[in-house]
C-alpha positions in Angstrom: -12.5 -2.4 -12.0 -9.1 -1.4 -10.7 -6.1 -3.7 -10.8 -4.3 -4.5 -7.5 -1.5 -1.9 -8.0 -4.0 0.9 -8.8 -6.2 -0.1 -5.8 -3.3 -0.2 -3.4 -2.0 3.1 -4.6 -5.4 4.7 -4.0 -5.7 3.0 -0.6 -2.3 4.5 0.2 -3.5 7.9 -0.8 -6.5 7.6 1.6 -4.9 5.8 4.5 -1.1 6.2 4.1 -0.8 8.7 6.9 -2.3 6.1 9.3 0.6 3.6 8.6 4.0 3.6 10.3 6.8 5.4 8.6 8.4 2.0 7.6 5.1 0.7 6.2 4.7 3.9 4.2 8.2 3.4 2.7 7.4 -0.2 1.7 4.1 0.7 0.1 5.4 3.8 -1.7 8.5 2.1 -3.1 6.6 -1.0 -4.2 3.3 0.4 -5.5 4.2 3.9 -6.5 7.9 3.6 -7.5 7.5 0.1 -8.9 10.6 -1.3 -7.2 10.9 -5.0 -6.6 11.0 -6.5 -3.1 14.7 -7.2 -3.6 15.5 -3.6 -4.7 13.6 -2.2 -1.7 15.5 -4.5 0.6 18.8 -3.6 -0.8 18.1 0.1 -0.6 16.9 -0.2 3.0 19.6 -2.7 4.1 17.1 -5.4 5.0 16.1 -8.8 3.6 13.6 -9.3 0.8 11.5 -11.3 3.3 11.4 -8.4 5.8 10.1 -6.2 3.0 7.5 -8.7 2.0 6.3 -9.1 5.6 6.1 -5.4 6.2 4.3 -4.8 2.9 1.7 -7.5 3.7 1.1 -6.0 7.1 0.6 -2.6 5.5 -1.8 -4.0 3.0 -3.8 -5.7 5.7 -3.9 -2.5 7.7 -5.1 -0.5 4.8 -7.8 -3.1 4.0 -8.9 -2.9 7.6 -9.1 0.9 7.4 -11.1 0.6 4.2 -13.6 -1.9 5.8 -14.1 0.6 8.6 -14.2 3.9 6.8 -15.0 3.0 3.2 -13.2 6.0 1.6 -12.1 4.0 -1.5 -15.6 2.6 -2.0 -17.1 6.1 -1.9 -14.5 7.4 -4.3 -15.2 4.5 -6.7 -19.0 5.1 -6.5 -18.4 8.7 -7.6 -15.6 8.2 -10.2 -15.9 4.8 -11.8 -18.9 3.9 -13.8 
């Protein structure tokens, strides 16, 4: 079983190109670079809440893509026993 960070990183690998540029920034900085919402907001010149909202939208979008295409599920079936 994957933890949330690992799962979101994998979803980002599979579906990141389908997100907006801003959503890609949020996901990459939060899940891959391990920055806090506050750090991301400060680096992008936006509020912590704006980062949180954008990140949640990106997560929901990637979950939607996964329900439709199932790339992560297929990967798990082959790679995780």
